[in-house]
C-alpha positions as CSV (number, residue, x, y, z in Angstrom):
1,X,20.0,14.2,-9.2
2,X,17.2,16.3,-7.8
3,X,14.2,14.4,-6.4
4,X,16.1,11.1,-6.6
5,X,13.9,9.4,-4.0
6,X,10.8,10.3,-6.0
7,X,12.2,9.0,-9.2
8,X,13.5,5.9,-7.5
9,X,10.0,5.1,-6.0
10,X,8.5,5.7,-9.4
11,X,11.0,3.3,-11.0
12,X,10.0,0.7,-8.3
13,X,6.4,0.9,-9.2
14,X,7.2,0.6,-12.9
15,X,9.3,-2.5,-12.1
16,X,6.5,-4.0,-10.1
17,X,4.1,-3.4,-13.0
18,X,6.5,-4.9,-15.5
19,X,7.1,-8.1,-13.5
20,X,3.5,-8.7,-12.4
21,X,1.3,-6.6,-14.7
22,X,-1.4,-9.2,-14.7
23,X,-1.5,-9.2,-10.8
24,X,-0.8,-5.5,-10.0
25,X,-3.3,-2.7,-10.7
26,X,-3.8,0.9,-9.6
27,X,-6.8,3.2,-9.2
28,X,-6.3,6.9,-9.7
29,X,-8.8,9.6,-8.8
30,X,-8.5,12.9,-10.7
31,X,-10.2,16.3,-10.4
32,X,-10.6,19.0,-13.1
33,X,-7.9,21.6,-13.1
34,X,-8.6,25.1,-14.4
35,X,-6.6,26.6,-15.8
36,X,-4.5,23.7,-17.2
37,X,-1.1,23.3,-15.7
38,X,2.1,24.3,-17.5
39,X,2.1,21.0,-19.5
40,X,-1.5,21.6,-20.6
41,X,-3.0,19.0,-18.3
42,X,-6.6,19.7,-17.4
43,X,-6.8,17.1,-14.6
44,X,-4.9,16.7,-11.3
45,X,-4.3,13.4,-9.5
46,X,-5.6,13.7,-6.0
47,X,-5.7,10.1,-4.8
48,X,-3.8,6.9,-5.8
49,X,-4.2,3.3,-4.6
50,X,-2.0,0.3,-5.6
51,X,-3.4,-3.2,-5.4
52,X,-2.0,-6.7,-5.9
53,X,-3.7,-10.0,-6.4
54,X,-1.8,-12.6,-4.3
55,X,-2.5,-15.8,-6.1
56,X,-2.0,-19.0,-4.1
57,X,-0.5,-20.9,-7.0
58,X,2.0,-18.2,-8.0
59,X,5.0,-18.2,-5.6
60,X,6.4,-15.0,-7.2
61,X,3.7,-13.0,-5.6
62,X,5.0,-13.7,-2.1
63,X,8.3,-11.8,-2.3
64,X,7.2,-8.5,-3.7
65,X,6.0,-5.6,-1.6
66,X,6.6,-1.9,-2.1
67,X,7.8,-1.3,1.5
68,X,11.6,-0.9,1.5
69,X,12.2,-2.3,-2.0
70,X,13.7,0.8,-3.6
71,X,15.9,1.4,-0.6
72,X,17.2,-2.2,-0.1
73,X,21.0,-2.2,0.5
74,X,22.7,-2.8,-2.7
75,X,19.5,-2.0,-4.6
76,X,19.3,0.3,-7.7
77,X,18.4,3.3,-5.6
78,X,20.2,2.9,-2.4
79,X,23.4,4.8,-3.3
80,X,21.9,8.1,-4.3
81,X,19.0,8.8,-2.1
82,X,18.4,12.5,-1.3
83,X,16.7,11.8,2.0
84,X,17.9,10.3,5.3
85,X,16.4,6.8,5.5
86,X,17.6,5.8,9.0
87,X,14.1,5.8,10.4
88,X,12.5,4.6,7.2
89,X,14.9,1.6,7.0
90,X,14.0,0.6,10.6
91,X,10.2,0.9,9.8
92,X,10.6,-0.9,6.5
93,X,12.4,-3.8,8.1
94,X,9.6,-4.3,10.6
95,X,7.0,-3.9,7.9
96,X,8.6,-6.5,5.7
97,X,8.6,-8.9,8.7
98,X,4.9,-8.2,9.3
99,X,4.1,-8.7,5.6
100,X,5.9,-12.0,5.5
101,X,4.3,-13.3,8.6
102,X,0.7,-12.1,8.1
103,X,0.2,-11.4,4.4
104,X,2.5,-13.5,2.3
105,X,2.0,-16.6,4.5
106,X,-1.5,-16.8,3.1
107,X,-3.7,-19.9,2.9
108,X,-5.8,-18.7,0.0
109,X,-5.7,-16.2,-2.8
110,X,-6.5,-12.6,-1.8
111,X,-6.3,-9.0,-2.8
112,X,-3.7,-6.8,-1.1
113,X,-3.9,-3.1,-0.7
114,X,-0.2,-2.2,-1.1
115,X,-0.5,1.6,-0.9
116,X,-3.2,4.3,-0.7
117,X,-2.5,8.0,-0.7
118,X,-4.5,11.2,-1.0
119,X,-3.0,14.6,-1.6
120,X,-3.2,16.6,1.7
121,X,-5.0,19.5,0.0
122,X,-7.8,17.1,-0.8
123,X,-8.2,15.3,2.5
124,X,-11.8,15.2,3.7
125,X,-13.3,14.5,0.2
126,X,-13.9,10.7,0.9
127,X,-11.4,9.7,-1.7
128,X,-9.8,7.0,0.5
129,X,-13.2,5.4,1.1
130,X,-13.8,5.5,-2.7
131,X,-10.4,3.8,-3.3
132,X,-11.2,1.0,-0.8
133,X,-14.7,0.5,-2.2
134,X,-13.2,-0.1,-5.7
135,X,-11.0,-2.9,-4.2
136,X,-13.8,-4.4,-2.2
137,X,-16.0,-4.6,-5.3
138,X,-13.3,-6.3,-7.3
139,X,-12.5,-8.7,-4.5
140,X,-16.2,-9.6,-4.0
141,X,-16.5,-10.3,-7.7
142,X,-13.5,-12.6,-7.5
143,X,-14.8,-14.1,-4.2
144,X,-11.5,-13.3,-2.5
145,X,-10.7,-11.5,0.8
146,X,-8.8,-8.2,1.0
147,X,-5.7,-7.8,3.2
148,X,-3.9,-4.7,4.4
149,X,-1.7,-3.3,7.1
150,X,-3.5,-0.3,8.7
151,X,-1.9,2.5,10.6
152,X,-3.6,4.8,13.2
153,X,-4.5,7.3,10.3
154,X,-6.4,4.7,8.2
155,X,-7.7,2.3,10.9
156,X,-11.0,4.1,11.6
157,X,-11.9,4.0,7.9
158,X,-10.9,0.3,7.5
159,X,-12.9,-0.6,10.6
160,X,-16.0,1.3,9.4
161,X,-15.8,-0.6,6.1
162,X,-15.9,-4.0,7.8
163,X,-12.2,-5.0,8.0
164,X,-11.5,-7.3,10.9
165,X,-8.3,-6.8,13.0
166,X,-6.3,-10.0,13.1
167,X,-3.0,-8.8,14.6
168,X,-1.6,-5.7,16.2
169,X,2.1,-4.8,15.8
170,X,3.3,-2.1,18.1
171,X,6.8,-0.5,17.5
172,X,8.6,1.7,20.0
173,X,9.7,4.9,18.3
174,X,13.4,5.3,17.7
175,X,13.4,8.6,19.7
176,X,11.8,6.7,22.6
177,X,8.9,9.1,22.6
178,X,6.0,6.7,22.6
179,X,5.1,4.0,20.1
180,X,3.6,3.5,16.7
181,X,1.3,0.6,15.8
182,X,0.1,-1.2,12.7
183,X,-2.9,-3.5,12.4
184,X,-3.1,-6.5,10.1
185,X,-6.7,-6.4,8.8
186,X,-8.7,-8.5,6.5
187,X,-12.1,-8.1,4.8
188,X,-14.2,-10.8,3.3
189,X,-17.6,-10.6,1.5
190,X,-18.5,-13.8,3.3
191,X,-17.2,-15.0,6.6
192,X,-14.2,-17.3,6.4
193,X,-13.7,-20.3,8.6
194,X,-12.3,-19.4,12.0
195,X,-13.5,-15.8,11.9
């Protein structure tokens, strides 16, 4: 099956939506497309962000995170992937541990940025900042903090928007050529106790 990994990931997002549609939402940024593509679409998706409300009273929100879910051993997609996931599996395992320790072990409800992506052809148009601002506005209205795991690529943006670094997780690369780090970060419209 061509593009199995893509279809599997899409299935995972649909599953997440079906199980938690009152808690999961996405923001999509589109641009006009002229002429329309082969299917008659006049717009092109250039940026996507997936968010999830982590509600303190709802224990089902703790166990669900996009990282690694479609590739879990024995999962729906793991038998037919069209990519080598050795490095991904290693990274996904560490990411799940980080999410469990720093995000799902929360003391109060919060908004989680699960995923943010901008098409490479549209880098530099400020779409990632727009995506984050949408989440910050919703979180401020709900009087909730926002949590995320930042990477070196996104860290400068998150830092500039007022996210505070709470934990750094450094991982040695599997090829032993340096390291990769992730930063657990949180934003709050008003300072929280202990910050």
